[in-house]
C-alpha positions as CSV (number, residue, x, y, z in Angstrom):
1,M,78.2,114.3,79.4
2,Q,78.7,117.0,82.1
3,R,75.0,117.2,82.8
4,A,74.8,113.4,83.2
5,W,77.8,113.5,85.5
6,D,76.3,116.3,87.6
7,S,73.1,114.3,88.1
8,A,74.8,111.0,89.0
9,P,73.9,108.3,89.4
10,S,72.9,108.3,85.7
11,W,73.4,106.5,82.4
12,A,74.3,108.0,79.1
13,I,74.7,106.8,75.5
14,V,77.8,108.5,74.1
15,P,80.0,107.9,71.0
16,F,82.9,105.5,71.6
17,D,85.5,108.2,70.9
18,D,83.9,110.5,73.5
19,L,84.5,108.1,76.3
20,E,86.3,109.3,79.4
21,P,87.9,107.2,82.3
22,R,85.5,108.6,84.9
23,W,82.6,106.7,83.1
24,K,82.1,103.0,83.5
25,V,81.4,101.3,80.2
26,L,78.5,98.8,80.5
27,R,78.1,95.6,78.5
28,V,75.1,95.4,76.2
29,D,74.0,91.9,75.5
30,G,77.3,90.7,76.9
31,L,79.3,92.9,74.6
32,S,81.7,95.7,75.5
33,V,83.2,98.2,73.1
34,L,86.4,97.9,75.2
35,D,87.0,94.2,74.3
36,K,89.7,93.7,71.7
37,D,87.5,91.0,70.0
38,F,84.5,93.3,69.9
39,D,81.9,92.4,67.2
40,A,80.4,95.6,65.9
41,D,77.9,93.7,63.8
42,A,76.4,92.0,66.9
43,Y,76.4,95.2,69.1
44,P,72.9,96.7,69.5
45,L,74.1,100.3,69.7
46,T,76.1,100.2,66.4
47,V,74.7,102.9,64.0
48,R,75.7,102.9,60.4
49,V,75.4,106.1,58.2
50,G,75.6,106.2,54.4
51,V,75.0,108.7,51.6
52,T,73.1,108.6,48.4
53,G,72.8,111.3,45.7
54,E,73.7,112.3,42.2
55,E,76.6,110.4,40.7
56,R,78.8,113.5,40.3
57,G,78.3,114.6,43.9
58,V,78.8,111.1,45.3
59,A,82.0,110.7,43.3
60,K,83.3,114.0,44.7
61,L,82.5,113.0,48.3
62,L,84.2,109.6,47.8
63,E,87.3,111.4,46.5
64,L,87.4,113.7,49.5
65,L,87.0,110.8,51.9
66,A,89.7,108.8,50.2
67,E,92.1,111.7,50.6
68,Q,91.6,111.8,54.3
69,S,92.2,108.0,54.8
70,P,95.6,106.7,55.8
71,P,97.6,105.6,52.7
72,E,98.1,102.1,54.0
73,R,94.4,101.4,53.8
74,T,93.0,99.6,50.7
75,A,90.9,101.5,48.2
76,A,87.7,99.8,49.6
77,D,88.6,100.5,53.2
78,R,89.3,104.2,52.4
79,L,85.5,104.5,51.8
80,F,84.7,103.2,55.2
81,F,85.1,105.3,58.4
82,T,84.5,104.4,62.0
83,N,84.9,106.0,65.4
84,R,86.2,102.7,66.7
85,D,89.2,101.6,64.6
86,P,91.0,98.7,66.4
87,A,94.3,99.9,64.9
88,K,93.9,103.0,67.0
89,M,93.3,101.2,70.3
90,T,95.9,100.0,72.9
91,V,95.2,98.2,76.1
92,L,97.6,98.5,79.1
93,M,97.3,96.4,82.2
94,L,98.7,97.8,85.5
95,T,99.0,95.5,88.5
96,G,100.0,95.6,92.2
97,V,102.5,93.7,94.3
98,T,104.2,90.6,93.0
99,A,106.5,88.8,95.5
100,L,107.2,85.2,94.5
101,T,108.5,84.2,97.9
102,R,107.4,82.7,101.3
103,A,104.0,80.9,101.2
104,T,103.4,81.8,97.6
105,A,106.7,80.1,96.7
106,V,105.7,77.1,98.9
107,R,102.5,76.7,96.7
108,M,104.5,77.1,93.5
109,E,106.9,74.3,94.6
110,R,104.0,72.1,95.6
111,N,101.6,72.8,92.7
112,G,103.9,74.0,89.9
113,V,105.5,77.3,89.0
114,L,102.5,78.4,86.9
115,Y,100.0,77.7,89.7
116,P,99.4,81.4,90.8
117,A,98.2,82.4,87.3
118,Q,95.8,79.5,86.6
119,D,92.6,81.5,87.2
120,I,93.6,84.9,85.8
121,R,96.1,84.2,83.0
122,D,93.6,85.4,80.3
123,W,93.3,88.8,82.0
124,L,97.1,89.2,81.9
125,T,97.8,87.9,78.4
126,E,94.9,89.8,76.6
127,P,96.2,93.4,76.9
128,D,98.7,94.7,74.4
129,L,101.0,95.7,77.3
130,T,101.1,94.0,80.8
131,H,102.9,95.5,83.7
132,I,104.1,93.7,86.8
133,S,105.8,95.2,89.8
134,N,108.2,92.4,90.9
135,E,109.5,93.3,94.3
136,V,111.8,90.3,94.8
137,S,115.1,89.4,93.1
138,F,116.0,86.1,91.7
139,A,118.8,84.5,93.7
140,E,120.7,81.4,92.5
141,D,121.3,80.4,96.2
142,C,117.7,81.1,97.3
143,P,116.8,78.4,99.8
144,P,113.7,76.2,99.6
145,P,110.7,78.3,100.8
146,G,109.2,77.5,104.2
147,D,109.5,80.4,106.6
148,Y,106.1,82.1,106.5
149,S,107.2,84.9,108.8
150,T,110.5,86.0,107.2
151,M,110.8,89.5,105.8
152,T,114.0,88.8,103.9
153,F,112.9,87.8,100.5
154,C,114.4,86.0,97.5
155,S,112.9,84.1,94.5
156,S,114.1,81.0,92.7
157,P,115.3,81.9,89.2
158,R,112.8,79.1,88.0
159,Y,110.0,81.4,88.9
160,M,110.8,83.6,85.9
161,E,108.7,81.1,84.0
162,L,105.6,82.5,85.7
163,L,106.3,86.0,84.4
164,E,106.8,84.6,80.9
165,Y,103.6,82.5,81.1
166,V,101.5,85.6,81.8
167,D,103.3,87.5,78.9
168,V,104.8,90.3,81.0
169,D,105.8,93.2,78.8
170,I,107.1,95.7,81.5
171,V,108.6,95.1,84.9
172,E,108.6,97.8,87.6
173,L,111.6,97.7,89.9
174,T,110.6,100.2,92.6
175,G,110.1,97.5,95.3
176,N,111.6,97.7,98.7
177,H,112.8,94.1,98.9
178,L,115.1,94.0,95.8
179,L,118.3,93.8,97.7
180,D,117.1,91.7,100.6
181,W,119.5,88.9,99.5
182,G,122.3,91.2,98.4
183,V,123.5,92.9,95.3
184,E,124.2,89.8,93.3
185,P,120.6,88.6,93.0
186,M,119.6,92.0,91.8
187,E,122.3,92.0,89.1
188,N,121.2,88.4,88.2
189,S,117.6,89.6,87.8
190,L,118.6,92.5,85.6
191,R,120.5,90.1,83.3
192,M,117.5,87.7,83.3
193,Y,115.1,90.5,82.2
194,A,117.6,91.6,79.5
195,E,118.1,88.1,78.1
196,R,114.3,87.7,77.7
197,G,113.8,91.2,76.2
198,I,111.6,92.3,79.1
199,P,112.2,96.1,79.7
200,Y,112.2,97.5,83.2
201,Y,112.0,100.9,84.9
202,G,112.1,102.3,88.4
203,G,115.2,100.4,89.2
204,G,118.4,99.4,87.5
205,W,122.1,98.9,87.5
206,N,122.7,102.3,89.0
207,I,120.8,105.4,89.9
208,A,121.0,106.9,86.5
209,E,119.3,103.9,84.9
210,A,116.9,103.5,87.7
211,R,115.6,107.0,87.2
212,R,115.6,106.9,83.4
213,P,112.1,106.8,81.8
214,L,111.2,103.7,79.9
215,T,109.5,104.3,76.5
216,V,107.4,101.5,75.0
217,T,105.4,101.8,71.8
218,S,102.3,99.7,71.1
219,G,100.4,100.5,67.9
220,M,100.0,104.2,67.6
221,H,100.7,104.9,71.3
222,T,104.1,105.5,72.9
223,F,104.1,105.3,76.7
224,G,106.7,106.7,79.1
225,F,107.0,104.8,82.4
226,V,108.7,106.4,85.4
227,G,108.6,105.2,89.0
228,C,110.4,105.6,92.3
229,N,110.5,104.4,95.9
230,P,110.2,107.3,98.4
231,V,110.3,105.1,101.6
232,G,113.4,103.0,101.3
233,P,115.0,101.2,103.1
234,S,118.0,103.1,102.1
235,Y,120.0,100.0,101.3
236,D,117.4,99.2,98.6
237,W,118.1,102.4,96.7
238,A,120.4,102.5,93.7
239,T,123.5,104.6,93.9
240,E,126.1,105.6,91.3
241,E,127.9,102.3,91.8
242,Q,125.1,99.9,93.1
243,P,121.9,98.6,91.6
244,G,118.6,99.1,93.3
245,S,115.3,101.0,93.2
246,A,115.1,104.6,92.2
247,P,114.9,107.0,95.2
248,C,112.3,109.7,94.6
249,D,113.3,113.1,93.2
250,Y,109.9,114.8,92.7
251,D,111.4,117.7,90.8
252,L,113.1,115.4,88.4
253,L,109.9,113.3,88.0
254,R,107.8,116.3,87.3
255,A,110.3,117.5,84.7
256,Q,110.4,114.1,83.1
257,V,106.7,114.0,82.9
258,G,106.5,117.4,81.3
259,Q,109.2,116.5,78.7
260,M,107.3,113.4,77.7
261,R,104.1,115.4,77.2
262,E,106.0,117.8,75.0
263,Q,107.2,114.9,72.9
264,G,103.8,113.3,72.5
265,I,104.6,110.5,74.9
266,I,101.9,109.3,77.3
267,P,103.4,109.5,80.9
268,I,102.6,106.7,83.3
269,V,103.9,107.2,86.9
270,T,104.0,104.5,89.5
271,F,105.1,104.6,93.1
272,Q,106.4,102.2,95.8
273,Y,104.8,104.4,98.4
274,L,104.4,104.1,102.1
275,E,102.3,101.0,102.9
276,T,99.2,101.6,104.9
277,Y,96.5,99.0,105.6
278,Q,93.5,101.2,104.8
279,Y,91.4,102.0,101.8
280,Y,91.9,105.8,102.2
281,P,95.1,107.4,100.9
282,T,97.0,109.6,103.4
283,P,97.0,113.3,102.9
284,Q,100.7,113.3,101.9
285,Q,100.0,110.5,99.4
286,V,97.2,112.6,97.8
287,A,99.5,115.6,97.6
288,D,102.4,113.6,96.0
289,F,100.3,111.7,93.5
290,R,98.4,114.8,92.5
291,S,101.6,116.7,92.0
292,L,102.5,114.3,89.2
293,A,99.0,114.7,87.7
294,E,99.5,118.4,87.7
295,A,102.8,117.9,85.9
296,G,101.0,116.1,83.1
297,A,100.9,112.4,84.0
298,V,98.0,110.6,82.4
299,I,98.0,107.8,85.0
300,V,99.5,107.8,88.5
301,S,99.4,104.4,90.2
302,G,100.4,103.0,93.5
303,S,102.2,99.7,93.3
304,Q,103.0,99.4,97.0
305,A,99.6,98.6,98.6
306,H,98.9,95.3,100.2
307,Q,95.4,96.5,100.8
308,P,93.6,98.2,97.8
309,Q,93.0,101.9,98.0
310,G,90.6,104.4,96.3
311,F,90.8,106.5,93.2
312,D,91.0,110.1,92.1
313,F,90.4,112.1,88.9
314,Y,92.6,115.1,89.1
315,A,94.1,117.6,86.6
316,G,93.0,115.3,83.7
317,A,94.7,112.2,85.2
318,F,93.4,109.0,86.6
319,I,94.9,108.2,90.0
320,H,94.7,104.9,91.7
321,Y,96.4,105.2,95.1
322,G,96.9,101.4,95.6
323,L,96.0,98.3,93.6
324,G,96.6,95.7,96.3
325,N,98.6,92.5,95.8
326,L,98.8,90.5,92.7
327,F,100.9,87.4,93.5
328,F,101.8,87.6,97.3
329,D,100.8,85.4,100.2
330,Q,98.9,87.8,102.5
331,M,95.8,85.7,103.4
332,Q,95.5,87.2,106.9
333,S,92.5,89.4,106.2
334,L,89.8,90.0,103.5
335,E,91.4,93.4,102.7
336,T,94.8,91.9,101.9
337,R,93.2,89.2,99.7
338,Q,91.3,91.8,97.7
339,E,93.0,92.8,94.4
340,F,92.6,95.3,91.6
341,L,94.0,94.8,88.1
342,D,93.5,98.1,86.1
343,R,92.9,97.6,82.4
344,H,93.5,101.0,80.8
345,V,92.2,101.6,77.3
346,F,93.8,104.2,75.0
347,Y,92.3,105.3,71.7
348,D,93.7,107.6,69.1
349,G,96.3,109.1,71.5
350,R,93.9,109.5,74.5
351,H,93.1,107.6,77.7
352,I,89.4,106.8,77.2
353,S,88.6,104.2,79.8
354,T,89.7,102.1,82.8
355,E,88.2,98.8,83.5
356,L,88.6,97.7,87.1
357,L,89.2,93.9,87.2
358,T,88.8,92.5,90.7
359,A,90.3,89.3,92.1
360,L,90.5,87.5,95.5
361,L,93.6,85.6,96.7
362,E,93.2,81.9,97.5
363,D,95.6,79.4,98.9
364,Y,98.3,82.1,99.6
365,A,99.2,82.2,95.9
366,R,96.3,82.0,93.5
367,P,94.1,85.0,92.8
368,R,90.7,84.2,91.2
369,P,88.0,86.5,89.7
370,M,85.7,87.8,92.4
371,T,82.0,86.8,92.6
372,P,79.6,89.6,92.0
373,E,79.0,89.9,95.7
374,E,82.7,90.1,96.6
375,R,83.3,92.6,93.8
376,A,80.4,94.8,95.0
377,E,81.9,94.9,98.5
378,L,85.4,95.9,97.3
379,L,84.1,98.5,94.9
380,Q,81.8,100.1,97.6
381,A,84.8,100.3,100.0
382,A,87.1,101.7,97.4
383,F,84.6,104.3,96.1
384,D,83.8,105.4,99.6
385,A,87.5,106.1,100.1
386,S,87.9,107.9,96.8
387,Q,88.7,111.5,96.2
388,W,85.8,112.9,94.2
């Protein structure tokens, strides 16, 4: 593996359970081992191994194999081993900015609340866990959308239907527009998430809840999500008495990440970092994101970016400095229309792969899968701006 990496660009055939995030998994005859509906029988690189021998020796081998199998498996299944057991795999989707307001909201009123997701819903509902960073609170008195230039945001409570439609499992609340419409919409939003059983992190009823890690278990994996907003504005930050986003305390974050690693929890750190309209991360951004990787984070992801940014592999972590928008109306340039959705695959307790899904915003509201040419242009720009 290392020799192939050192001689890149190169291809390698490796066992599924030896995959690493820095390697892109290629489809073979249209099949990917990362797909949840993967058909091993149809996959050209599936290799089966069996044993034959004297009856007593085979019986002893079968006995040993059965002892090593999980007790919940049937007697027949205990005699079958694979390095790709679907029960040991979890898929987590991380996304960028969601702001259901302004021109996006105009299109939702005109074409239906579910309109933004019509071309990418399958991407969002397929993973075991889907994350959305919703930067705008639901206000009962939110006026009909129409002002394309306003920077004071609110969303109609009816727009919650879109989040349910795409099967959101986790909401990040580090956004810097949560209190644009006041405290009451933020409180209303927290109640709406709780009523629907949608957990949140990076924001909350007060600073203690906002900074508290969120643990979520899917299959054999338990993830710990923490996030913060280092840039404000200050009125957006939670206090002891007021809801809002979590202001960053990097010492606390590093300690929380370390504690999660000690407990066997997979730490995921996300930021509402300083917004810059460039593919390259700033030097301070690199330092801050890498410090969380050094603390033990498995993934460090930037939720703030309106223009996608590059990647980094550092201290065993995958870092994506900015994913770009998901559902937000910024059609002013190609760069703000470009989007990443990061499909992270975990197997047997380990992050083994990240699949970069790419979309392009249309009609101020509706991302669609990129064409091969559009995708190549974004990937080239992002890789040129990356840190390895």
